[in-house]
C-alpha positions in Angstrom: 85.0 26.3 -44.8 88.0 26.3 -42.6 88.8 23.3 -40.4 91.5 21.9 -38.2 92.6 18.2 -38.7 94.3 16.0 -36.1 95.8 12.7 -37.3 97.4 10.0 -35.2 98.4 12.3 -32.4 100.3 10.6 -29.5 101.5 12.1 -26.2 103.2 10.4 -23.3 104.1 11.9 -19.9 106.5 9.8 -17.9 105.0 6.3 -17.6 101.5 7.5 -18.6 100.1 7.5 -22.2 97.8 10.6 -22.4 96.6 9.8 -25.9 97.5 7.1 -28.3 97.2 7.8 -32.0 94.0 9.9 -31.7 92.4 11.6 -34.8 89.6 14.1 -35.2 88.4 17.2 -37.1 87.1 20.5 -35.9 84.7 22.3 -38.3 83.2 25.8 -38.4 80.3 26.1 -35.9 81.5 23.1 -33.8 80.8 23.6 -30.1 82.9 20.8 -28.6 83.1 19.9 -24.9 86.3 18.0 -23.9 85.6 15.7 -20.9 87.9 13.4 -18.9 89.1 12.6 -15.4 91.9 14.9 -14.1 95.2 13.7 -15.3 93.9 12.1 -18.6 95.5 14.9 -20.7 92.8 17.5 -21.4 95.0 20.5 -20.8 97.9 18.8 -22.7 95.7 18.4 -25.7 94.6 22.0 -25.5 98.2 23.1 -25.3 99.2 21.1 -28.3 96.3 22.5 -30.4 97.2 26.0 -29.3 100.8 25.5 -30.4 102.2 25.7 -26.8 103.3 22.0 -26.8 103.8 19.2 -29.3 103.0 15.5 -29.6 105.5 12.7 -29.6 107.7 12.0 -32.7 108.3 14.0 -35.8 104.9 13.3 -37.5 103.0 16.5 -38.5 99.8 15.5 -36.7 97.9 18.9 -36.9 96.9 20.5 -40.2 95.2 23.8 -40.6 95.0 26.7 -43.1 97.8 29.2 -43.1 95.3 32.0 -42.0 93.6 29.9 -39.4 93.6 31.8 -36.1 93.4 30.1 -32.7 92.6 31.9 -29.4 93.4 30.1 -26.2 92.1 30.8 -22.7 94.5 28.7 -20.5 94.3 28.0 -16.8 97.7 29.7 -16.2 97.4 32.7 -18.5 100.0 35.3 -17.5 100.4 38.9 -18.5 103.1 41.4 -17.8 102.0 43.0 -14.5 103.1 46.4 -15.8 100.6 46.2 -18.7 97.4 48.1 -18.4 94.1 46.3 -18.9 93.6 47.9 -22.3 97.0 46.8 -23.4 96.4 43.3 -22.2 92.9 43.0 -23.7 93.8 44.3 -27.2 96.9 42.2 -27.8 95.7 40.8 -31.2 97.7 41.6 -34.3 94.8 42.3 -36.7 94.5 45.9 -38.0 91.0 46.3 -36.4 92.2 45.2 -32.9 95.3 47.4 -33.2 93.1 50.4 -34.2 90.8 49.8 -31.3 93.7 49.5 -28.9 95.3 52.8 -30.1 91.9 54.5 -29.8 91.3 53.4 -26.3 94.8 54.4 -25.2 94.3 57.8 -26.8 91.0 58.2 -24.9 92.7 57.4 -21.6 95.5 59.9 -22.4 93.0 62.6 -23.4 90.9 62.0 -20.2 94.1 62.4 -18.1 95.1 65.7 -19.7 92.6 67.2 -22.2 94.7 70.3 -22.8 97.8 68.3 -23.9 98.5 68.9 -27.6 100.2 65.5 -27.9 97.1 63.8 -26.4 94.8 65.7 -28.8 97.0 64.7 -31.8 97.2 61.1 -30.6 93.4 61.0 -30.4 92.9 62.6 -33.8 95.2 60.0 -35.4 93.5 57.2 -33.6 90.1 58.4 -34.7 91.3 58.6 -38.3 92.6 55.0 -38.1 89.3 53.8 -36.6 87.4 55.4 -39.6 89.9 53.8 -42.0 89.6 50.3 -40.6 85.8 50.7 -39.9 86.5 49.6 -36.4 83.7 51.4 -34.5 81.5 48.3 -34.3 84.4 46.2 -33.0 85.1 48.9 -30.4 81.5 48.8 -29.2 81.4 45.0 -29.2 84.6 44.9 -27.2 83.2 47.4 -24.6 80.0 45.2 -24.2 82.2 42.1 -23.7 84.2 43.9 -21.0 81.1 45.3 -19.3 79.4 41.9 -19.2 82.5 40.3 -17.7 82.7 43.0 -15.0 85.9 44.7 -16.3 85.2 48.4 -15.6 88.6 50.1 -15.5 90.9 49.9 -18.6 93.6 52.1 -17.1 94.5 49.8 -14.2 97.7 47.7 -14.3 97.4 43.9 -14.4 99.5 43.7 -11.3 96.8 45.5 -9.4 94.1 43.0 -10.2 92.9 40.0 -8.3 93.3 36.5 -9.7 89.6 36.4 -10.7 89.9 39.7 -12.5 93.0 38.6 -14.4 91.1 35.5 -15.5 88.2 37.7 -16.8 90.7 39.9 -18.6 92.1 36.8 -20.3 88.6 35.7 -21.3 87.8 39.1 -22.7 91.0 39.1 -24.7 90.2 35.9 -26.6 86.6 36.8 -27.1 87.4 40.2 -28.6 90.0 38.7 -31.0 87.2 36.5 -32.5 89.5 33.8 -33.9 88.5 30.8 -36.1 88.9 28.5 -33.1 88.2 29.4 -29.5 90.0 27.1 -27.0 88.6 27.7 -23.5 89.9 26.0 -20.4 87.3 26.4 -17.6 85.8 29.7 -19.0 83.2 29.9 -16.2 85.7 30.0 -13.3 85.5 33.4 -11.5 82.2 34.3 -13.3 78.9 35.0 -11.5 75.7 33.5 -12.8 74.7 36.6 -14.7 78.1 36.6 -16.6 77.8 32.8 -17.2 74.3 33.3 -18.7 75.6 36.0 -21.0 78.6 33.9 -22.0 76.2 31.0 -22.9 74.4 33.3 -25.3 77.6 34.8 -26.7 79.1 31.4 -27.5 75.9 30.1 -29.0 76.0 33.0 -31.5 79.8 32.7 -32.1 80.7 32.6 -35.8 83.7 30.2 -35.4 84.4 26.9 -33.7 84.8 26.3 -30.0 86.6 23.6 -28.0 86.2 23.9 -24.2 87.0 22.1 -21.0 84.5 22.9 -18.3 83.0 21.4 -15.1 79.8 23.3 -15.5 77.3 20.6 -16.8 74.5 23.1 -17.5 76.9 25.2 -19.5 78.0 22.1 -21.5 74.4 21.1 -22.1 73.4 24.5 -23.4 76.4 25.3 -25.5 77.9 22.1 -27.0 76.9 20.1 -30.1 79.7 17.6 -29.8 81.5 15.9 -26.9 85.1 14.5 -26.9 85.9 12.1 -24.1 89.5 11.3 -23.2 89.8 7.9 -21.5 92.8 5.6 -21.1 94.6 7.1 -24.1 91.7 7.0 -26.5 89.4 9.7 -27.7 85.6 9.0 -28.0 83.4 11.3 -30.0 79.7 11.9 -29.4 77.2 14.0 -31.3 74.9 16.3 -29.3 75.1 18.1 -25.9 76.0 16.8 -22.5 72.7 15.0 -21.9 73.1 13.2 -25.3 76.7 12.2 -24.2 75.5 10.7 -21.0 73.0 8.5 -22.8 75.4 7.5 -25.6 78.3 6.8 -23.2 76.1 4.5 -21.1 75.2 2.5 -24.2 78.8 2.3 -25.4 80.0 1.0 -22.0 77.1 -1.6 -22.0 78.1 -2.8 -25.4 81.8 -3.0 -24.5 80.9 -4.9 -21.3 78.8 -7.4 -23.3 81.7 -7.9 -25.8 84.1 -8.4 -22.9 81.9 -11.0 -21.4 81.6 -12.9 -24.7 85.4 -12.8 -25.1 85.8 -14.3 -21.6 83.4 -17.1 -22.4 85.1 -17.9 -25.7 88.5 -17.7 -24.0 87.3 -20.2 -21.3 86.2 -22.6 -24.0 89.5 -22.3 -25.9 91.5 -22.7 -22.7 89.7 -26.0 -22.0 90.6 -27.2 -25.5 94.2 -26.2 -25.2 94.5 -28.0 -21.9 92.8 -31.1 -23.3 96.0 -32.0 -25.1 94.4 -32.9 -28.4 96.4 -35.5 -30.1 97.9 -35.1 -33.6 97.5 -31.3 -33.6 98.4 -30.6 -37.2 98.2 -27.6 -39.5 94.4 -27.8 -39.4 94.5 -26.9 -35.8 97.0 -24.1 -36.1 94.3 -21.5 -36.8 92.5 -22.4 -33.6 95.8 -22.1 -31.6 96.4 -18.7 -33.1 92.8 -17.6 -32.2 93.5 -18.7 -28.6 96.6 -16.6 -28.4 94.8 -13.6 -29.9 92.0 -13.9 -27.4 94.5 -14.1 -24.5 96.2 -10.9 -25.7 92.9 -9.0 -26.1 91.2 -10.2 -23.0 90.4 -7.3 -20.6 91.1 -4.8 -23.3 88.1 -2.7 -22.1 89.5 -0.4 -19.5 86.9 0.3 -16.8 87.4 3.1 -14.4 87.7 2.2 -10.8 84.6 3.0 -8.8 85.3 6.4 -7.5 83.6 6.5 -4.1 84.0 8.3 -0.8 83.2 5.8 2.0 84.6 7.5 5.2 82.9 7.6 8.5 81.8 10.9 10.1 82.5 12.0 13.6 79.3 12.5 15.7 77.9 16.0 15.6 76.0 17.6 18.5 73.0 19.9 18.2 75.1 23.1 18.3 77.2 23.5 15.1 78.0 27.1 14.0 76.3 30.4 14.8 76.8 34.1 14.0 74.7 36.7 16.0 74.5 40.3 14.8 77.8 39.9 13.0 79.4 42.9 11.3 82.5 42.7 9.2 84.1 45.0 6.6 87.4 44.9 4.8 89.1 47.9 3.2 86.1 50.0 4.0 83.9 47.5 2.1 80.9 46.2 4.1 80.6 42.5 4.0 78.3 41.6 6.9 75.8 44.0 8.5 74.2 42.8 11.7 74.1 39.4 10.1 72.5 36.3 11.9 73.2 32.8 10.8 72.5 29.5 12.5 73.9 26.3 11.0 72.5 23.0 12.3 73.4 19.4 11.7 72.5 18.2 8.2 72.1 21.7 6.8 73.0 22.1 3.1 73.7 25.8 2.5 74.9 27.2 -0.8 76.5 30.7 -0.9 76.3 32.5 -4.2 76.0 36.0 -5.6 78.1 38.8 -7.0 81.9 38.5 -7.3 83.7 40.4 -4.6 80.7 40.6 -2.3 82.3 38.6 0.5 81.3 34.9 0.0 84.7 33.5 0.6 85.1 35.9 3.5 82.1 34.4 5.2 83.7 30.9 4.9 86.9 32.3 6.4 84.9 33.7 9.4 83.1 30.3 9.8 86.4 28.5 9.7 87.8 30.8 12.4 90.4 32.4 10.2 88.9 35.9 10.4 87.4 37.5 13.5 84.2 39.5 13.3 84.4 43.3 13.8 81.5 43.0 16.1 78.9 40.4 17.1 79.3 36.8 18.3 80.6 33.8 16.5 80.3 30.4 18.3 81.2 26.9 17.3 79.9 23.6 18.9 82.2 21.5 21.0 81.8 18.4 18.8 82.5 20.2 15.5 85.3 18.7 13.4 85.7 21.0 10.5 87.3 20.5 7.1 87.8 23.6 4.8 88.3 23.0 1.1 89.8 26.3 0.0 90.3 27.7 -3.5 94.1 27.1 -3.1 95.7 23.9 -1.9 97.6 23.9 1.3 101.3 24.0 0.8 102.4 20.7 -0.8 106.0 19.5 -0.8 106.6 18.8 -4.6 109.2 16.2 -3.6 106.9 14.3 -1.3 105.3 11.1 -2.5 101.5 10.9 -2.7 101.0 8.1 -0.2 103.3 9.8 2.3 101.2 13.0 2.0 98.1 11.1 2.9 99.7 9.1 5.7 100.4 12.4 7.5 96.6 12.5 8.1 96.0 8.8 8.8 97.3 5.3 8.0 93.9 3.7 8.3 90.5 5.3 8.0 87.2 4.0 9.5 84.4 3.4 7.0 80.7 4.0 7.5 80.1 0.3 8.3 82.7 0.3 11.1 85.5 -1.5 9.1 88.8 0.1 8.2 90.3 0.9 4.9 94.0 1.6 4.1 95.3 4.8 2.5 96.5 2.8 -0.6 93.0 1.5 -1.3 91.5 4.9 -0.8 93.9 6.3 -3.4 92.8 3.6 -5.9 89.2 4.5 -5.3 90.1 8.1 -6.1 91.4 7.0 -9.5 95.1 6.9 -8.5 96.3 3.4 -9.6 98.9 1.6 -7.5 101.8 2.4 -9.8 101.2 6.1 -9.1 101.2 5.9 -5.3 105.0 6.5 -5.2 104.8 9.4 -7.6 106.1 12.7 -6.2 103.5 15.4 -6.0 105.4 17.7 -8.3 104.6 15.4 -11.2 100.8 15.5 -10.7 98.5 17.7 -12.8 96.7 20.6 -11.2 93.4 18.7 -11.1 95.1 15.6 -9.6 96.6 17.7 -6.8 93.1 19.1 -6.1 91.7 15.6 -5.9 94.5 14.5 -3.6 93.9 17.5 -1.4 90.2 16.8 -1.1 90.9 13.2 -0.2 93.2 14.2 2.6 90.5 16.5 4.0 87.9 13.7 4.0 90.1 11.1 5.6 90.3 13.4 8.6 86.6 12.3 9.2 85.1 15.8 9.5 81.4 16.5 10.4 81.3 20.0 8.9 82.4 20.7 5.4 83.2 24.2 4.1 83.7 24.1 0.3 85.0 27.2 -1.5 84.3 26.8 -5.3 84.8 23.0 -5.2 83.8 22.7 -8.9 86.5 25.0 -10.2 89.3 22.4 -10.6 87.7 19.0 -10.1 86.6 16.8 -13.0 83.0 15.8 -13.6 83.6 12.2 -12.4 85.0 13.4 -9.1 82.2 16.0 -8.7 79.5 13.5 -9.3 80.8 11.3 -6.5 81.3 14.3 -4.2 77.7 15.3 -4.8 76.5 11.8 -4.0 78.7 11.8 -0.9 77.2 15.1 0.3 73.7 13.4 0.1 74.8 10.7 2.6 77.1 12.9 4.7 76.0 13.0 8.3 76.9 16.6 9.0 76.6 20.1 7.7 77.8 21.3 4.4 78.3 25.0 3.4 79.5 25.7 -0.1 80.4 28.8 -2.1 79.7 28.2 -5.7 78.4 29.7 -9.0 77.9 26.2 -10.5 74.1 25.9 -10.9 74.2 22.1 -11.5 76.2 21.5 -8.3 74.0 23.8 -6.2 70.8 22.3 -7.6 72.0 18.8 -6.8 73.3 19.4 -3.3 72.0 22.5 -1.6 68.6 23.1 0.0 69.1 26.7 1.1 70.8 29.7 -0.6 72.5 32.8 0.8 72.7 35.3 -2.0 75.3 38.0 -1.6 74.1 41.2 -3.4 76.9 43.5 -2.2 77.2 46.1 0.5 76.3 43.7 3.2 72.9 42.8 1.6 72.4 39.1 1.9 69.1 37.4 1.0 67.9 33.9 1.9 66.1 31.6 -0.5 64.9 28.1 0.3 65.0 26.0 -2.9 67.2 25.2 -5.9 69.5 27.6 -7.7 67.6 27.2 -10.9 64.3 28.1 -9.2 65.9 31.2 -7.7 67.3 32.3 -11.1 63.9 31.7 -12.8 62.2 33.7 -10.0 64.7 36.6 -10.5 64.2 36.7 -14.2 60.4 36.7 -13.8 60.6 39.6 -11.4 62.8 41.6 -13.9 60.2 41.0 -16.7 57.3 42.3 -14.7 56.2 45.7 -15.8 53.5 47.7 -14.1 50.9 48.4 -16.8 48.3 51.2 -16.4 44.8 50.0 -15.9 42.8 50.0 -19.1 39.7 52.1 -19.2 36.4 50.2 -19.7 35.2 50.3 -23.2 31.8 51.9 -23.7 29.3 49.9 -25.7 28.3 52.7 -28.0 28.0 52.1 -31.7 30.2 54.4 -33.7 30.0 55.2 -37.4 32.8 53.9 -39.6 35.7 56.4 -39.6 36.2 58.0 -43.0 38.4 61.0 -42.4 40.7 62.6 -39.8 39.4 64.6 -37.0 40.6 68.2 -36.5 43.1 67.2 -33.9 44.3 64.3 -36.0 44.7 66.6 -39.0 47.0 68.9 -36.8 48.9 65.8 -35.7 49.3 64.7 -39.3 50.8 68.0 -40.3 53.8 67.6 -37.9 54.3 63.8 -37.6 56.8 63.4 -40.4 59.1 66.1 -39.0 58.8 64.4 -35.6 59.8 61.1 -37.1 62.8 62.8 -38.8 63.9 64.3 -35.5 63.7 60.9 -33.8 65.7 59.2 -36.5 68.4 61.9 -36.1 68.5 61.2 -32.3 69.0 57.5 -33.0 71.9 58.3 -35.3 73.4 60.7 -32.8 73.2 58.4 -29.9 74.7 55.5 -31.9 77.6 57.6 -32.9 78.2 58.8 -29.3 78.2 55.2 -28.1 80.9 54.4 -30.7 83.1 57.2 -29.3 82.9 56.3 -25.6 86.0 55.3 -23.8 86.1 53.1 -20.7 83.2 55.1 -19.1 80.8 52.1 -18.8 78.3 54.0 -16.8 77.9 56.5 -19.6 77.7 53.7 -22.1 74.9 52.1 -20.3 73.1 55.4 -20.0 73.3 56.0 -23.7 72.1 52.5 -24.4 69.0 53.0 -22.2 68.4 56.4 -23.9 68.7 54.8 -27.3 66.2 52.1 -26.5 63.7 54.7 -25.3 64.1 56.8 -28.5 63.8 53.7 -30.8 60.6 52.8 -29.0 59.2 56.3 -29.5 60.2 56.1 -33.2 58.4 52.8 -33.6 55.3 54.2 -32.0 55.4 57.3 -34.3 55.7 55.1 -37.4 52.8 53.0 -36.4 50.8 56.2 -35.8 51.8 57.6 -39.2 50.5 54.3 -40.9 47.2 54.7 -39.1 46.6 58.4 -39.9 47.7 57.9 -43.5 44.7 55.6 -44.1 42.3 58.6 -43.6 44.2 61.4 -45.3 42.1 62.9 -48.1 43.8 62.7 -51.4 
C-alpha cells in the first residue's frame, strides 16, 4: 500500500501563519475534502503537496515512495497556447500515455491528408506501439473522459479555447494520467450538472487517493470519506463525508467552548487568590503560582471565528423591476434568446442553469444593461439599484489598501435596524481581522479578493442582485452566510450557477438553458428538477401485453416444428453476434477524435449485446426439449 506522510509541516505568509506543525497521512482509497475559510492556506497546502512550493525550514516534512505519482489540477493551470488539445491532455510521461498521444496525433495527421506516405507510416508506427503497450483500453478510457467533459476537438490549439474549456482540458489531463494521488482544486468549476454527476461516479470508482478543495457541498457529501479542516494554523481531521463533518465539528466546538469556560472560571478563582496577598507564600505555594501563570497564558486559546454576517439595509424597490419582451439575441451566429419573455418582480429568486455555452452569463449581461437585445424590449424599473457579481473581479489596484478600496463605496453603511456600521467593522464581520485592514490588495489570496469584491457590492445597498457563478471562488463559510442573507434580502436575486446545493437553498424558480435559444422554466428545487429529468430518461414505452388465455395446456415435452428449425440455426446466429461484438469493440479502440462516431458505435454495441443475451437465453430454453 502506497501512502503519503506529512510531519510537522509549517508555513507562514507575511504576518500570517497558514499552518503550524501539522501532520497527517494520505492512504490508498482516501477521498479527502479540504475545507477552510479563504486565506487559511488551502491552496498553499495543495501546492506544497504537489511539489510547487515548500514549507518553512529545512525539515523534510513530506515522505512518499519514489514511484509515487501525484496529479494536480490547480486553479491557475497554464498550457502553452500553441499546444493542441491532444498534446496538452496527454502530457504524462508513462509509456502508455505517450503511446496514446502518438496514436492520436497520427490519427489527426492521417485525417488531414490520407494520401501522405509520411502520415501513413506515422500511423502504422503508432498502431504498433499501441499494440506493444496494450494501450487500447487506456485510449478508449481517455476518449470517454474527454467526451464526458465536453472536449470534442483534439486538434484545436489551447490559445483558441475559452477559460472554461481550458479548465476542463486540465481536469481531463490529470484524470487520464491516473496518478496515485489526485489533487483537485475546485474540480466542478466550469462543469454542468451532467458532467458533475459523471465526475462523482468516476471519483468514487478511482483506484488511488484523492485530495480536493471544492465549494460544492453535495459533491463533498457524495465523494469524500475524510474531511480536513484548516483553521487558525491547525488541521482538524474528521472521518466520514460532509454531513458527518458538520455534526462532528459542532460537537468539537461545543467541547472546546465548555473547556474554555472552565478555564475562565478557574482563572477567576486563581486571580482572587493571587490578589489576596496570602502571607508567607513559601515553596508549598509555588506550584499554585505556576498554575496561575499557565492558566493566564492558555486563556482564550480556543480561536473562534468572527460571526460572518451581512447586515446591510436594502433600498426600497418598486413593483416594476426588470422585464424582457419578445427578446432575441445571438452572438457569432449562435442563438441565445428567441422571442424570449421574462418578468422579474420584487422578491423573486431565479436560478439560471443548463448547458455550458448556452448563454446563461449572456442573459445576466443583458439584464445588467451591458449588452443590448438584437430585437425586443428590455425595461428596468426606476427604483432598481442593481449589483452585479461577475465571474471576474472589477479592476483592483494591487497597491491599494483594503479599507481604502471599500471606502470608495462608502464610509458608513446603514443596517437593517436603521443604525450605521463602519467599514472597519464590516471587514471584521467578513473575517478580515483589524491587523489586515491596511494590507494591500496584491497580498490577498484569490478567494479573499472575491470576498472583498462581494462586500463592496453589498455595501452599495442594492435591491437587485445578479450573481454569476457565486460559488466558484467563495469558501463554504462565506457561501453559507450569503445564502442566509438571500433569504432575508428584500429584493430580487437572479443567479447563474451549477451548484445544486446553492440553488436548492436559495432559488424558487429555474430557467434551464438547453441551447439554441431553448429555455425551459421549472418551479421548484434543482434536485427535484434533476430527479424529474432522470425519471423521464428512464421511461421506456413498452408494448401492451396480450391477455393470457385461460386454456389448459399439456406439459411441453419436445420442440415444435418451427422451434426445431430455430434450433438448427441458433448456434450460428450466436456466433455471428459474438463476432459483431468483437468487431465493434475493436473499431471503437481505433477511433480518433470523432466523438459522434464513437457514440454511434457504443449505441450499436449495446444493441448487439442485448440481442446476443436474448439469443443465449433462447438457446437455454430450446436445449431443454432437444431429443437426445
